[in-house]
C-alpha positions in Angstrom: -13.3 23.0 43.2 -13.1 25.4 40.3 -9.6 24.3 39.3 -10.8 20.6 39.2 -13.7 21.5 37.0 -11.4 23.3 34.5 -9.0 20.4 34.1 -11.2 18.3 31.8 -11.8 21.3 29.6 -8.1 22.2 29.5 -7.3 18.6 28.6 -9.9 18.7 25.8 -8.4 21.9 24.5 -4.9 20.4 24.5 -6.2 17.3 22.7 -8.1 19.4 20.1 -4.9 21.5 19.5 -2.8 18.2 19.1 -5.4 16.8 16.7 -5.5 20.0 14.6 -1.7 20.0 14.5 -1.6 16.4 13.3 -4.1 17.2 10.5 -1.9 20.1 9.4 1.2 18.0 9.5 -0.3 15.3 7.4 -2.3 17.1 4.8 -3.4 20.7 5.3 -0.1 22.6 5.4 1.1 23.2 1.8 3.5 21.6 1.2 2.6 19.0 3.9 5.2 18.5 6.6 5.0 14.7 6.1 6.4 15.0 2.6 9.8 16.0 4.0 9.9 14.9 7.6 9.8 11.5 9.3 7.6 11.3 12.4 6.6 7.9 13.7 3.3 9.1 15.4 2.1 10.4 12.0 3.4 7.4 10.0 5.5 9.9 8.0 8.6 8.7 6.4 9.9 11.8 4.6 13.6 11.9 4.0 14.4 15.5 2.9 14.2 17.2 6.3 15.4 16.0 9.6 13.7 13.0 11.3 11.7 14.8 14.0 11.7 11.8 16.3 15.5 12.1 16.4 15.5 15.9 16.6 12.8 16.1 19.3 12.3 19.9 19.0 10.4 21.8 21.6 7.3 23.8 20.5 9.2 27.1 20.4 11.8 25.7 18.0 9.1 24.3 15.7 7.1 27.5 15.7 10.2 29.6 14.8 11.1 27.2 11.9 7.5 27.4 10.7 7.3 31.2 10.9 10.8 32.0 9.4 11.8 28.9 7.4 15.0 27.0 8.1 17.6 25.8 5.6 15.6 24.3 2.7 12.4 24.5 4.7 10.1 27.2 3.5 8.4 29.7 5.8 4.8 29.0 6.6 4.3 32.5 8.2 2.2 33.8 5.3 0.4 30.5 4.7 -0.7 29.5 8.2 -2.4 31.5 10.9 -0.7 31.9 14.3 -3.2 29.4 15.8 -2.3 26.9 13.1 1.4 27.4 13.7 0.9 27.0 17.4 -1.1 23.8 16.9 1.5 22.3 14.5 4.3 23.2 16.9 2.5 21.6 19.9 1.8 18.5 17.8 5.4 18.0 16.6 6.9 18.7 20.0 4.6 16.3 21.8 4.6 13.6 19.0 8.4 13.6 18.8 9.1 13.6 22.5 10.4 17.2 22.5 7.7 18.5 24.9 9.2 18.4 28.4 
């Protein structure tokens, strides 16, 4: 009975994290991810970085790229909190189809 009661709360937490990640992707991360990356769910058509729908990265890969930078992509490790990086990583992986 307790597990069933926790499920709606867990789903709400996951949705809140997804929504926070989407907001970061579109406007709050500086520079915004959508400036460089294409991601259909976000309506983003950036052409500098890889198209995330094609890449379909998992959350771990996204978080590592955010923390450390990758190629021309800058590091967001000093700009975003761990919670923000996690939310953004979850959003990108779920929105692109990379979450399995």
